[in-house]
DRENTI-794106 format. One record per residue (C-alpha): y, x, z; residue in one letter. Coordinates in steps of 0.001 Angstrom, whole numbers, plus 500000, padded with zeros to 6 digits. Example, Ala and Ser with C-alpha at 12.3 -4.5 7.8 and 13.67 -1.06 7.14 Angstrom:
495500512300507800a498940513670507140s
This chain:
635872151330489584x632058152406490219x629728149893491857x629689151985494608x633414152073495264x633845148201494523x630883147742497349x632563149748499644x636210148317499474x634235144427499383x632607145740502933x635977147033504349x637918144007503161x635218142145504392x635099143905508001x638600143537508235x638678139700507413x635626139252510081x638161141183512867x636759142859516162x637995140098518493x635979136883516350x632907139365516836x633333140035520170x633720136803521170x630913135873518528x628989138374520759x629711137017524409x628764133823523385x625457134604522369x624836136374525646x624251133001527694x621961132122525560x619303135366525492x616768135995527585x616920139367529812x614297141040527042x616708140509524139x619766141763525941x618591145225524993x618460144434521484x621792142518521507x623264146112523290x621707148345520173x623677145380517872x627125145976520154x626965149638519609x626262149398515822x628978147014515356x631221149173517171x630272151618514986x631149149878511676x634121148796512719x635386152210513871x634617153614510528x632239156157511549x630106157764509025x627405155471509461x628977153006507273x629325155568504218x627275154027501268x624278155967500206x624371158100496928x620779156856496485x620562154418493659x617060153773494563x617552153055498003x616267149223498683x617616148693502311x621201148018501150x624256149617500943x624738152757503405x622434154081506419x624735151148508353x622803148881506037x619686150612506737x620192150366510355x621209146624510362x618056145991508082x615492147845510248x617113146075513375x616655143042511988x612915143217511350x613066145385507514x613109143984504136x609346142458503475x608647144775500551x605354146280502656x602147145806501777x600804142506502108x598446142027505229x596053138893503821x594695138369507183x597989137240508269x597810134092506663x595556131564508465x594161129832505592x592611132593503000x592842129795500159x596951130376500378x596591133875499680x596361133668496045x599186131349495728x601675133090497929x600618136224495852x601558134431492351x604711132691493228x606411135546495232x606194136890491507x608963134275490491x611833136982491125x612209140883492233x613997139755495750x610876137738496676x607778139334498076x604596137459499688x605679138986503362x609063136967503229x607211134186501287x604559133661504236x607416134418507190x609205131457505725x606495129118505343x605027130308509017x608882129434510399x609191126107508595x605916124686508962x603417127047510649x601119126738507990x600738122864508576x600557121507505192x600425118060506159x604201118475508329x606564116127507788x609742116440509398x613782115414509280x615279114073506283x612017113809504602x610954117066504883x607177117874503746x604489120506503444x604337124131504011x607757124785503425x609496121773504359x611369121257501286x614026118313501261x612897115656498726x616210116520496493x614963120226496530x611541119316495623x612165116881493188x614440119952491364x612030122802491897x608311120994492338x605974121059489803x602273120375489490x600992123609490203x597613123069491431x596532121195488081x595913117816490090x597522115482488199x600581114841490285x603382117209491715x603639116849495428x605438118453498309x602149117804500197x599934119666497983x599989123532499308x599990125482496134x602934123034494731x605058123576497758x604975127284497482x605898127648494137x608836125092494670x609812127051497697x609763130693495337x611877128523492597x614404127402494670x614421131176496307x615191132798493409x617840130351492472x619340131334495873x618493134836495195x620800134927491380x623719132819493467x624114135225495917x623349138376494024x626257136749491589x628989136468494786x627503139866495565x628605141192492016x632391139143492307x632784141176495682x633371137593497502x631048138272500133x629072141362501663x625766141700503415x622823142434501851x620907140527499443x617532138986501340x620274138536504398x622235136590501816x619780134724500567x618018133350503277x621469132414505035x621758130293501778x618015128698502471x619503127589505834x622950126598505195x623695126750501134x625706128802498932x628607127225499819x628667127763503529x627768131320502686x630621131916500900x633147130395502897x632197132780505852x632387135793503318x628615136703503754x627106137931506935x629218141251507943x627059141117511408x623684140234512230x623288137348514637x620317136830516561x619782133335516640x620475132898512836x617581132201510469x617502135037508558x617236137303512010x614513134860512769x612420135068509632x612755138909509803x611143138868512704x608229137517511156x607814140370508494x605563142439510698x602844139491510932x602317139863507477x603295143888506693x600714146387506493x603256149352505453x603904151185502321x605887149011499048x604056145997497999x604697146664494038x603344143536493138x606298141803492481x608747144836491470x610406144455487976x608874146729485510x610661149675484465x609497151533480726x606327153108481292x603637154711479263x600668152341477989x598421152184481021x600642152585483731x601454150643486756x603756147671485085x602933148152481625x603182145448479308x604359143797482311x606323141024480080x603110139726478811x601045137377480464x597871139011482555x594965137941481148x593272136733484295x595397134980486540x594415133123490003x592414130497487592x591049133042485080x590585132919481660x588162136066481110x587004135736484673x587229133027487253x586305132952490731x582923131335490486x581760133917487887x583527136689490167x581340135309492791x578238134771490849x578623138458490082x578898139814493545x576839137259495776x576715139740498440x580179140785498354x581912142288501514x584699139457501856x587195142792501908x587075142215497922x588861139304497322x589310137732494057x593117137004494927x593080141075495483x591458141561492112x593993139096490019x596958140518492018x595743144358490973x595164143213487165x598864141818487430x599948144924488474x598166146766485411x598382144145482543x597253146516479761x593794146108481613x591575143508479973x594745143032478126x594173145535474950x592604144563471360x590573141360470908x589027138855472976x585472140761472802x587332144077473826x588826142737476431x585886140891478027x583941144717477863x586773146510479613x586351143999482302x582388144157482162x582441147834481852x584954148306485031x582954146128487518x579551147327486284x581227150630487591x582661149154490510x579334147286491352x577507150521491032x580289152812493038x580238149876496194x576802148837496343x577884145666494616x580860145307496108x579419145394499872x581129149031501292x584580149682502053x583928153061503171x581707155805502062x578522155253503815x577575159183504101x579898160255507141x578659163408506969x580601164393504305x583926162857505282x585252166245505984x584423167895502603x587600166190500825x590525168120501929x591873170052499156x593821172721501659x595349174720498796x597721171639497802x601337172202498763x601306168511500689x597797169233502563x596333166497504560x598647165216506553x596369162073507762x593110165185508774x591051167010506889x588179164057507494x590443160910506222x590197161257502255x586867160167501701x585642157311499435x587335154123499891x588093151085497788x586056149333494780x585875153036492860x585159155269496147x588883156616496000x588576160047497445x590202164125498135x593889164244499059x595039164877495679x593632161414493942x595269159723497370x598527161446496584x598565160883493039x597517156983493318x600264156594496054x602997158169494059x602097155894490852x601901152886493026x604866153549495590x602391153616498507x601950156534501266x598461156609500494x598471160400501783x599998159612504914x597794156437505297x594933156318503167x593545153730505443x595551151035502859x593016151462500800x590248150086503259x592814147269504608x594400145676501981x592467144127498927x595251144495496892x595598148331497245x591964148845497172x591851147154493528x595011148992492310x593821152363493410x590531151108491055x592454150220488544x595143152812488596x592254155559488034x590644153319485118x593596153018483252x594914157031484082x592701159568485033x589617161085482830x587829162636485637x585081164414484309x585618163312480635x588001163431477734x589277160143477966x590419157505480602x587924154572481148x590170152139479863x590473154316476616x586983154788476028x586565151099475601x589721149841473857x588959153105471418x585683152782470845x584099155162473014x581840152512474803x580687151963478705x579139155655478339x582203157705478074x583460155502480866x580343156385483478x581554160539482135x585074159791483114x583998158706486875x581174160569487607x579868162380484264x580025165679485905x576703164614487847x575092161922485923x575868162867482462x573525165142480042x570637164335481468x572236164868485551x570831161997486887x569412159479484075x568533156556486914x572026156599487778x573450156057484308x570232153445483746x571671151326487004x575290151614485377x574030150237482172x571884147162483739x575025146235485680x577304146496482420x574610144487480691x574676142054483196x578053141630483129x578425141189479907x576229138426479828x578126136277482354x581237137138480271x579313135676477103x580124138955474702x577704141231473790x577658145167475142x578887146865472033x577302149277470229x573583150549471612x574409154479470957x577752154203473102x576276152800476027x574897156103477728x576236159672478261x
């Protein structure tokens, strides 16, 4: 029996077990507890339940194996009704303490199901981001973990010398480990066809009630408005900006240099930094716009682990310096998020492309660290990163991680005006000059603008010095 057929059988069995009478009484019992504003949502749920029980086409299972919304159109409706799946881009500004952004992003990589959006929403629900909160049953910290849970999953993640539920970073990582263990358990139940429901709902349900309760109830064949999964999902919008957040997805085999290539290898820069510390980053860009976060750069580097992760240590440092030097030049020292020449904004739409310029002819101007421009580049970068940048190019100017990822996408995969990617230019011995050629060689190289080339080289020398490595063969520094 195929997985789709088995899933359909399990769903039908559980729906029969959780009969219409039980669901009707469940809904009736909820009405008295709801404010008037919620009755419209309840009516919609009743409609969906009726359709599910009547065997309508809405419950047929989608043949699309790449669907992330769970089985079938019915599952999609319920997922969207509940607040989505939490896989949109992470809106860092939603987190009230900026120091928590990097730990949340890092911890969310613990397993495929968890995302920064889900983690942030759970933390808000648990403590409203109060790291000192102490609750019932000995619960402490951001995630309000009980002592036995923290004893099992807590570690000294902030290197303070002691694991403590009141340390924000320790709490966040312990939260992620527990969540991912629950995700394994609920996935096993789904595989064994003992429960129904989408994976995220079941895992949130297990977080709130325990795995045995999930198994005893046969999962969650309908969404209950006052349930923990529904309430947490209702918070997703605070931390989500649209698109798909790929930073926590498991890699599939991809060519070297593509997003996810070599992702089983530890990224050379994590939030603590082995090649580039936060302090060095701040020193390199003393006047940077607060939009360009170190956490966003770290997140992007985890998406492209071959970046500054290829060759010996000197090569890795040179590539990091070369990238940051070109970024420094393109963005005015990480000051400009969008192209400052607004008069040129309408010149980056190639109307001859079949997909056109759906966001408007003036929507594809330079944005981000490397000033991504043209509808063709927004389309290509979005396709590679799993984001709708063609339809929503402003993501590059509103999400720091997306901005950094587009810059690394170009660096790792595009040759531009040159004959090789900037990544290959450094790791293959072409030198810093070839990175200039790839990025803006048509205007600057071969005597086109010697002053601009010198400015890039000067920045490269500064950054290699900051990283403690020589710049390489002098003859390869210019183009």
